[in-house]
C-alpha positions as CSV (number, residue, x, y, z in Angstrom):
1,M,-15.3,-14.2,-13.1
2,P,-14.9,-16.5,-16.1
3,P,-13.3,-20.0,-15.5
4,L,-9.6,-20.0,-16.6
5,D,-9.4,-23.8,-17.6
6,G,-6.3,-24.4,-19.9
7,K,-5.1,-20.9,-19.3
8,V,-1.3,-20.5,-18.2
9,C,-0.2,-17.9,-15.7
10,V,3.5,-16.8,-15.2
11,I,3.8,-14.9,-11.9
12,T,6.5,-13.6,-9.9
13,G,6.4,-12.8,-6.1
14,A,3.9,-15.5,-5.6
15,T,5.5,-17.2,-2.5
16,S,3.9,-14.7,0.1
17,G,1.5,-11.7,0.3
18,I,-0.8,-10.6,-2.6
19,G,1.1,-12.9,-5.1
20,R,0.3,-15.9,-3.1
21,V,-3.4,-14.9,-2.7
22,A,-3.8,-14.2,-6.4
23,A,-2.1,-17.5,-7.4
24,M,-4.3,-19.6,-5.1
25,R,-7.4,-17.7,-6.7
26,L,-6.3,-18.0,-10.2
27,A,-5.5,-21.8,-9.7
28,Q,-9.0,-22.3,-8.2
29,M,-10.5,-20.7,-11.5
30,G,-8.7,-23.4,-13.4
31,A,-5.4,-21.9,-14.3
32,R,-2.2,-23.6,-14.3
33,L,0.6,-21.5,-12.5
34,V,4.1,-21.1,-13.4
35,L,6.0,-19.4,-10.6
36,V,9.3,-17.5,-10.9
37,A,10.9,-17.6,-7.3
38,R,14.0,-17.2,-5.5
39,N,13.4,-19.0,-2.2
40,P,13.4,-22.8,-2.5
41,A,11.4,-23.2,0.8
42,R,8.8,-20.7,0.2
43,A,8.3,-21.8,-3.4
44,G,8.0,-25.5,-2.3
45,E,5.3,-24.4,0.4
46,T,3.3,-22.4,-2.2
47,L,3.6,-25.2,-4.7
48,A,2.3,-27.6,-2.3
49,R,-0.6,-25.3,-1.4
50,L,-1.5,-25.0,-5.2
51,R,-1.1,-28.8,-5.8
52,A,-3.4,-29.6,-2.7
53,Q,-6.3,-27.9,-4.3
54,E,-9.0,-30.1,-5.9
55,G,-8.4,-30.6,-9.4
56,A,-5.2,-28.9,-9.4
57,A,-3.2,-28.5,-12.7
58,A,0.4,-29.3,-13.1
59,H,1.8,-26.3,-11.6
60,R,5.6,-25.4,-11.9
61,V,8.2,-23.4,-10.3
62,H,11.4,-21.9,-11.8
63,F,14.2,-20.4,-9.8
64,A,16.0,-17.1,-10.5
65,D,17.5,-14.1,-8.8
66,L,15.5,-11.2,-10.0
67,S,18.3,-8.7,-9.2
68,R,20.4,-10.2,-12.0
69,I,19.9,-9.7,-15.7
70,A,21.5,-12.8,-16.9
71,E,19.1,-14.8,-14.5
72,M,16.1,-13.1,-15.8
73,K,17.0,-13.7,-19.5
74,R,17.8,-17.3,-18.4
75,V,14.5,-18.0,-16.7
76,A,12.4,-16.2,-19.5
77,A,14.2,-18.6,-22.2
78,E,13.4,-21.5,-20.1
79,I,9.8,-20.9,-19.6
80,A,9.2,-20.0,-23.2
81,A,10.9,-23.4,-24.2
82,A,8.8,-25.2,-21.6
83,E,5.3,-23.4,-22.3
84,P,3.7,-23.4,-25.9
85,R,1.5,-20.7,-24.6
86,I,1.3,-17.9,-21.8
87,D,-2.1,-16.4,-21.4
88,L,-1.1,-14.2,-18.5
89,L,2.1,-12.6,-17.0
90,I,1.9,-11.0,-13.7
91,N,5.0,-9.2,-12.5
92,N,4.5,-8.8,-8.9
93,A,7.8,-9.3,-7.1
94,G,9.5,-6.2,-5.3
95,A,11.1,-5.0,-2.3
96,L,12.1,-1.6,-0.6
97,F,15.8,-1.4,0.5
98,G,16.7,0.8,3.3
99,S,20.6,1.2,2.2
100,R,22.1,1.6,-1.2
101,R,23.7,-1.6,-2.4
102,L,24.7,-2.5,-6.0
103,T,23.6,-5.9,-7.8
104,E,26.3,-7.9,-9.7
105,D,25.3,-6.0,-12.7
106,G,26.2,-2.8,-10.9
107,L,22.6,-1.4,-10.6
108,E,20.8,-0.1,-7.6
109,R,18.6,-2.9,-6.1
110,S,15.2,-1.1,-6.3
111,F,15.7,-0.5,-10.1
112,A,17.0,-3.8,-10.9
113,V,14.3,-5.8,-8.8
114,N,11.3,-3.8,-9.2
115,H,11.8,-2.5,-12.6
116,L,14.3,-4.2,-14.9
117,A,13.2,-7.6,-13.8
118,Y,9.7,-6.6,-15.2
119,F,11.1,-5.4,-18.4
120,V,13.4,-8.3,-19.1
121,L,11.1,-11.1,-18.1
122,T,8.1,-9.4,-20.3
123,L,10.2,-9.0,-23.3
124,G,11.7,-12.6,-22.9
125,L,8.2,-13.9,-23.1
126,R,6.9,-11.6,-25.8
127,E,6.5,-14.3,-28.5
128,R,4.6,-16.6,-26.2
129,L,2.1,-14.1,-25.1
130,R,1.7,-12.6,-28.5
131,A,1.0,-16.1,-29.8
132,S,-1.6,-16.7,-27.1
133,A,-3.6,-13.6,-27.6
134,P,-5.9,-12.4,-26.1
135,A,-3.4,-12.4,-23.4
136,R,-2.7,-10.0,-20.5
137,V,0.4,-8.4,-18.7
138,V,-0.3,-7.1,-15.3
139,N,2.3,-5.2,-13.3
140,T,2.2,-4.4,-9.5
141,A,2.9,-0.5,-9.1
142,S,2.2,1.6,-6.1
143,T,0.8,4.9,-5.4
144,M,4.4,5.8,-4.1
145,H,5.1,6.5,-7.8
146,R,3.6,10.0,-7.1
147,V,6.6,11.1,-4.8
148,A,9.2,10.3,-7.5
149,W,10.6,11.7,-10.6
150,L,13.1,10.1,-13.1
151,D,16.6,11.6,-13.1
152,F,18.2,9.9,-16.2
153,D,21.6,11.2,-15.1
154,D,21.5,9.3,-12.0
155,L,19.0,6.4,-12.3
156,Q,21.0,4.2,-10.0
157,Y,20.9,6.9,-7.0
158,A,24.7,7.3,-7.0
159,R,24.6,10.8,-5.5
160,F,22.1,10.7,-2.8
161,Y,20.0,7.6,-1.6
162,N,16.9,7.4,0.2
163,G,15.2,4.0,0.3
164,V,11.6,5.3,0.1
165,F,12.4,7.6,-2.9
166,A,14.2,4.8,-4.7
167,Y,11.2,2.6,-4.1
168,G,8.8,5.2,-5.5
169,R,11.2,5.8,-8.5
170,S,11.1,2.1,-9.2
171,K,7.2,2.0,-9.0
172,L,7.2,5.1,-11.3
173,A,9.1,3.1,-13.8
174,N,6.5,0.4,-13.6
175,V,3.9,2.9,-14.5
176,L,5.8,4.2,-17.3
177,F,6.8,0.8,-18.6
178,T,3.2,-0.2,-18.6
179,R,2.3,2.8,-20.8
180,E,5.0,2.3,-23.2
181,L,4.6,-1.4,-23.5
182,A,0.9,-1.0,-24.3
183,R,1.8,1.6,-26.9
184,R,4.4,-0.6,-28.6
185,W,2.0,-3.8,-28.2
186,A,-1.0,-1.9,-29.6
187,G,-2.8,-4.1,-31.8
188,T,-1.3,-7.4,-30.7
189,G,-4.1,-8.7,-28.7
190,V,-2.0,-8.4,-25.5
191,T,-3.2,-5.7,-23.0
192,V,-0.8,-4.4,-20.3
193,N,-2.1,-2.7,-17.1
194,C,-0.6,-1.9,-13.7
195,F,-2.3,-1.1,-10.2
196,H,-1.7,0.1,-6.8
197,P,-2.5,-2.8,-4.4
198,G,-2.8,-0.7,-1.2
199,F,-0.6,-0.8,2.1
200,T,-1.2,-4.4,2.6
201,R,0.0,-6.7,5.6
202,T,2.5,-8.8,4.0
203,R,6.3,-9.7,4.2
204,F,6.9,-6.4,2.2
205,G,9.5,-4.1,4.1
206,N,10.7,-7.0,6.4
207,Q,14.3,-6.8,5.0
208,S,14.3,-3.1,4.5
209,G,17.1,-2.1,7.3
210,L,17.2,-1.3,10.8
211,F,15.4,2.0,10.4
212,W,12.4,1.1,8.0
213,A,11.7,-2.5,9.0
214,P,10.5,-1.3,12.6
215,L,8.6,1.5,10.9
216,M,6.8,-0.8,8.4
217,F,6.2,-3.2,11.2
218,I,4.3,-0.7,13.2
219,G,2.4,0.6,10.2
220,K,1.3,-2.8,9.3
221,A,-1.1,-2.7,12.2
222,F,-3.1,-0.3,10.2
223,A,-2.6,-2.1,6.9
224,I,-5.3,-4.1,4.7
225,P,-5.0,-8.0,4.6
226,P,-3.4,-9.4,1.4
227,T,-6.9,-10.8,0.1
228,W,-8.0,-7.2,-0.3
229,G,-4.8,-5.9,-1.6
230,A,-5.0,-8.8,-4.3
231,K,-8.5,-7.8,-5.6
232,T,-7.4,-5.4,-8.2
233,L,-4.7,-7.9,-9.5
234,I,-7.2,-10.6,-9.8
235,H,-9.6,-8.1,-11.5
236,L,-7.0,-7.2,-14.0
237,A,-6.0,-10.7,-14.7
238,T,-9.5,-12.2,-15.1
239,S,-12.4,-9.7,-15.4
240,P,-13.9,-9.1,-18.8
241,E,-14.6,-5.6,-17.9
242,A,-10.6,-5.3,-18.1
243,A,-10.2,-7.3,-21.4
244,D,-10.1,-4.3,-23.6
245,T,-8.3,-1.9,-21.4
246,T,-4.5,-1.3,-21.8
247,G,-2.1,0.9,-20.6
248,G,-4.1,1.8,-17.6
249,Y,-3.3,2.4,-13.7
250,F,-6.0,1.0,-11.6
251,V,-6.9,1.6,-8.0
252,R,-9.5,-0.6,-6.3
253,C,-10.5,-2.2,-9.3
254,R,-11.0,1.1,-11.3
255,L,-9.1,3.2,-13.6
256,A,-7.4,6.0,-12.1
257,R,-5.3,8.9,-13.2
258,P,-1.5,8.4,-12.1
259,G,0.7,11.0,-11.0
260,R,2.0,14.0,-13.5
261,A,5.4,12.3,-13.9
262,A,3.6,8.9,-14.7
263,Q,1.9,10.5,-17.8
264,D,5.1,11.7,-19.4
265,D,5.3,9.8,-22.8
266,E,8.8,11.2,-23.8
267,A,10.1,9.9,-20.3
268,A,8.5,6.4,-20.9
269,R,10.2,6.1,-24.2
270,R,13.4,7.2,-22.8
271,L,13.1,4.8,-19.9
272,W,12.5,2.1,-22.4
273,D,15.5,2.9,-24.6
274,E,17.8,3.2,-21.3
275,S,16.4,-0.1,-19.8
276,A,16.9,-2.0,-23.2
277,R,20.4,-0.5,-23.3
278,I,21.3,-1.6,-19.7
279,A,19.8,-5.0,-20.2
280,G,21.3,-5.6,-23.6
281,I,18.0,-5.9,-25.5
282,A,17.6,-5.0,-29.1
């Protein structure tokens, strides 16, 4: 992997799991990390680890609630004002919610946190990314997108809620967003790709409710460690082999074919338009 001296990386979900592994590795390669986090204690611990590395850069953290549109717009504006360049954006934060609850914006939480936060933050940083080209956007998706479909008449799961299917739908949105963003940003020098990290032994699912949390805990006995789950993320962020690929879905560091619903370009365009409407972004 090439050194990343002088490169700036904005990353969400870096206070635990594969996000923290990736952040530490990117910092070791010379990148300066800009974290977007919600929990001050975990963010402080991660920042301390980053700064403790030999030759550590001036890493920073910005706090925001990823479930709120106004918060994502605010933090994107703050980062854009503070950073003259952004070479890499990693949208990695995500969660599975066992019960349906709405955010302050009236959105189902999986849709808000796992998809709309990616959408709002990325578009809020678009000028910095384009000005820093060649630059990269990496979105953490999941093979769970294969069990989902988009119902544009009920994107917020008001009629029938299932936590796993809601999570799968948000991951399908990640793949479709990647596909449409790559199409819209073609020729700008900014590549956009997503990946499946595998079922990883992390904090993921710990807060998913009385039914799902115990199942996730048991399942993690057979899960891969975060260092393995982060490999494809780091590959897409740094590898020369991925430099010219855009709009792709990767598994184990290789380009893979996503599910049929994730190949629907019309659905990708419609999701973009609906996300922009909800977020109030022209």
